[in-house]
N, C-alpha and C positions, 0 to 999 in steps of 0.2 A: 724655367719657373712659370712662364706664361702658359705653356702647354699643361703643366700640372694643375694650375689654377683652372684651366678650361675643363679638364677632366673632372675636377671636384665640382664645378658648377653643373656640368651635365649630370653627374651622379645625383646631386641634390635635387635637380629638376625632376629627374626620373623618379626618385624616391618620394618627392612631394606629390607627384601625380599618382603614384601607386597608393600612398596613404589616403589621398583625397578620394580615390575610388574604392576605398576599403579593400585594397589588394590582399591584405592578410585576413580579412573578415569574411568575404564572400567568395566561395569557390564556385567555378562553373559546374563542376561535377564532383560528387563526393560519395563515399561509402561511410555510413555512420553506424557505430555500434554503441549501445548504451545498456547498462546493467544495474538499474536501481533495485535496492533491496532494503529490508528492515525487519527487525524483531524487537518486541517490547512487551512490557507488562506495566500494570498501574499500581503495583504494591511495593516492590523492593527495588533497590538500585543494583545495576549490573556489577558495580565494584564490590558490593557486599558478598556476592557469590563467587567472584573470581579472586579468591584469597586462599592463602595456604591453609588457614584454619577457619572454617565457616561456623559462626556462632549464631544460633537462632533464638531470639527473644520472642516467645509466642505472644506474650501480652502486647509487646510493641508492634508485632506483626498484625495483630487483630485491630489495633488502633489505627493502623495505616491503610487498611483495606477500605476503599470507598463504599458508600451505601449501596451502589449498584453491584458490588461484588468484585472479586479479583479476576483479572483477565490476562490472557496471553495472546499476542497478535503477531502475524507474520505476513509479509508480502514480498513478491519478486516479479518484476516486469521487464525482462530482457527484450531488446528489440534490435533489428538490423534494418537499415534503410539505404536506399539508393536515391540520391537527390540530384536534380538538374536545375541549375539556377541561371536564368537570363535576366536581363534588366527589368523587363515588364512581365515575365512569365516564369513560373516555377512548377516543376513536376517532381513528384516523389512517390516511392513505393516502399511501404514499411511492412515487415513481418515481425510479429511479436507474440509474447505470452503475457497474459494479465491474470495474476493469481493473488488471492488473499485468504487468510483463515483467522478465526477468532474463537477462543474458548473462554467461557466465563463461569465461575463458581460463586454462588451467593455468599454474602458476608457471614451468614449464620454458622458456617463451618469454622471459620477463623475465630469467631466469638466463643465457640465451644472449646476449641483447642487452647485459646488464651485465657479464658475466664471460667470455663466449665458451665454447668447449668444447674438449675434447681432440681432437687430430688424429685423423681417421678415425672419431671417435665420433659417431653420428647423434643428433640431437635430435628427440624426438617430442612434439608439443604437442597437447593435446586441447581441445575446445570444447563448451560446452553452452548451449543456448538454450531458454527457456521463456516462454510468454505465455498469458494467459487474459483474456477480456473477456465480460461478461454485461450484459444489460439486464433489469431486474426491476421488478415491481410488488409492493409489500408492504402488507398490511392489518394494522394493529395495533389490538387491543382490550384495554383495561385496565379492571380492576374490582377491588373489594376483597372479601376473605373474612376477616371479623373484622379482625384487625390487619394481615394480610398484603395486599400489593398485587400483583396478578398481571397480567402482560401477555403475550398470545399474538400471534405474528406469522407467520401463514402467508404464503408468498410464491411467486409464479410468476416464473420467469426464462427468458430466451431466450439461449442461448450464441451468441456472435458469432464468436469465433475461438479456436482452441486450438493451441498449438505446444509440443511437448516433444521435444527432440532432444539427443542426446549423440554424434552421428555425425561432428562436425567434427574433422579431424585435419590438422596441419601437420608436415611432415617436413623437416629441414634436415640436409644431409650435406656433409662435407668429404672429398672423394675423394683417393686417393693421388696422382693426377696434378695436384693443385692446383685441381681443379674444385669450385666451390660450387654445390650443387643445392638448390633450394627447391621443395617441392610441397605444395599445399593442396587438400583435397577436403572438401566437406560436402554432405550430402543431408538436407534438413529437410522432414518431413511437416507440412503446414499444413492443418488442418481448419477450414472456414468455413461460415457460414450463407448465403453467396452464391457465385456463380460468378465466378471471377477474370476470365474472358474476357467475361462478360456480367453485370456487377454488378447489373443490374436483376432477374436471376433469383435469387430467394432461397428457401431451404427449410431450416427448422429446427423442431424439435419442442420444445414447452414442457417445462420441468422444474419441479419443485415441491419446496420444502423448508419446514421448520417450525421456528420459533424461539419461545422462551418465556423469561420471567424472573419470578422470585418475590422480592419485597422484604419483609423482616420486621424491625421495630424490636425488637431483642433487649433494649435498654435505651433510656432517653431520649437517651443520648449515643452509642449504637452501633447502626448499621443494617447488616444483611447482605443481599446480593443474589446470587442464583444465576442464571446465564445458560446457555442451551443452544440450539444450532442443529444440526438433523439433516437430511441429505438424505433425501428420500422417493422422488421419481421423477427420474431423471436427464434432462437436456435432451439433444437429439441434433443433431449437426451432419451435414449431408447432402452436403457437397462436400469433396473432397480434392484438393490439388495438391502437387507435390513441387518444392521450390526447390533447384536444384543449382548449386553454385559450384565451379569448378576454377581453379587458378592454378599455373603452372609457370614457374620462372625458373632459368637456368643461366648461369654465367660462370666464368672462370678467369683466373689471373695472365697466362698467355700471350696471351689475348684482349685483356686490358687493355693489355699492353705493345705488342702489334701493332696496337692500334686496331680490332680486329675487333668486330663487333656481338655483343651477348649474345642468348641464346635466351630468349624469354618468350612466354607465352600466357595469356590470361585469358578466362573464360567464366562468365556468371551468367544463368540462365534458369529459368523455371518450366514445369512440364508443363501440359498441358491439364487443366482441372478434370474430375474423374470423380465419379460417384455414390459415396457412402460412407454409413456409419451409425456414427458415433463418439459414444459417450455421455459426457457431462460433468456433473460436480457441482460446486457451490460447496463451499468447505471446511467440514468438520464441526468445531464448536467447543463447548467448555464452559469456564466460569470461575466463580469465587466472588469477590465484592468486598465490602469492609467500609468503611463511612463512619463516621469517629470525630469527634464534635462535642463536645469537653469544655467549651467555653466558649460554646456556643450555635451557631445555624445560620450565623452570620456567618463562622466559621472551620471549615473542613472538611478533615480529613486522610483520604485515600483510599488503600487498598492492595488489590491483588487479584492472583490468579494463575489460570492455566488452561492448556489444551492445545488445539492445532490440528492438523488432519489435512487436508493438501492432497491433492486428487485421490482422495477416498475412493470405494471401490466402482467403480473405473475400471480400464482396462487399464494405465495408467501406474503405476509404483511409488508407494506412499503416502509422502508426506513428513510426518513427525511432528515437531512443534516446540512448545516451551513458550511461554507468554506471561505477562507480569507487568505490573503498573502500580503506581506510587508517585507520589502528588501531593498538592498542597495548594491550597485555594481560599479566597480572602477576598472576602466580599460586603459592600458598603457600601450599606445600606438597599435591597438588591436592585436598585439602580440601576447601580452600577459593580461589576464583578467582575474579579478578577485570579486567574489560576491558573498554576501551574508544575508540570510533571510529567516523569517519566522512565519509559519503558516499553520492553518488547520485544514488538513487535506485527508479525505477518505476516513474521517472520524479519528484522526490522529493529530496531536500537536507535534510539529516537527520544527527544530531549530537547526539550520544548516549553514555550513561554510563550504564554499566551492572555489576551486582554483583551476585555471586552464592555461596552457602554454601552446601557442599557435605559430607554426613555421610554414603556413600556407599549405604545403603538400601533406603535412601531418599536424594534427592537433590532439593533445591529450587533455582530458578533463577528469578531475578528481573531486569528490564531494564526500563529506562526512557529517553526520547529524546525530542529535539525540532526539528521542521521540517517545510518546506514550499517549494513551487515551486520556490520561489525567495530566492537567497542565503542570502541577507541581512536580510530578514524577518526570515529566518530559524535560524539565530544567535541571533535574538532579540525577540524570543517568538511568531512568527507568527503562530505556531501550536504546539501541544503536542501529544506525543504518548508513547507507552511503550510495555512491554511484561511481562507476568507472566508465568513461566514455572515450572513444577513439574516432577521429575523423581522418580519412585518407582521400585525397583528390588533388585537383589543380584549378 
């Protein structure tokens, strides 16, 4: 009995020591794989589309389209990392893809579909399309300076594709003779790292940006972190093609009555790739984050805010947008972790729940969220996203 009690005591001492040194939380070496993604719109709920019978109320649809228009958004940012963690020094190497796309159609189209227009009054609809994709390699080096923890992250990136156009236009006219005329024209400049006609021909110039973070424990229960990413050298895309789409349709009441055919024509083509030199940067960002732990490290409240600048130091107009984060995390012996958060990130409202299970040598992370560029739609299922992560190490 005494020997059994001794074994139990030794086990508890070892377990207590392990937990005290975050044995389940910090691996000395790990391979990390993350795959965040999301797709959303700002007009309708995903549940309204994924039904057996889809019913569309055009008047209701027109009323739900925001003034800036109806949009569709997509992003995917998969990464693979190798991390080495020592007590006062950290080293990491990350390979990843950073991609996003946005298409927006002005509200005028949906007002016309839902409510029509005045006789002889033309309807003009505008369209905007944007897309960026990068492949990057990032080196992270972390070290301590007294109480502060510093991480520097130089990164090389290769731009793959860049699209930024607001030239799409749709015109709808009700003429005096009862003719309905629809005409659509768009011309989109597409810059790529490859030749559209011969994809094996690639040509792109490396870009470079620099990121850093500084973490400082202001009190035992409050930690502050500042983050910054600054473009240094832009990447260059060396191929350009122009995607041109035209559509013409014309009909009238007399044609319909007499059974005559309508007039229509559709054409969509891209030009031959030509040499170009278009410089592209990843977004410039800065933020400040506070972690509040009033009851110990098992319960963490996090809040932060910052700013982002898309297309900095480029020919395209700079898009300036705020960012914020509010969330809470519960850790159970660093083995199970539950987190809930709401944030405005990359011009999307995202509400996320995250769960992870950690067995030291293997950790699995699952996250699911609802999202949209419109806050109301983000709360009502305007989009869905998530993340699956895996950590392997010792």
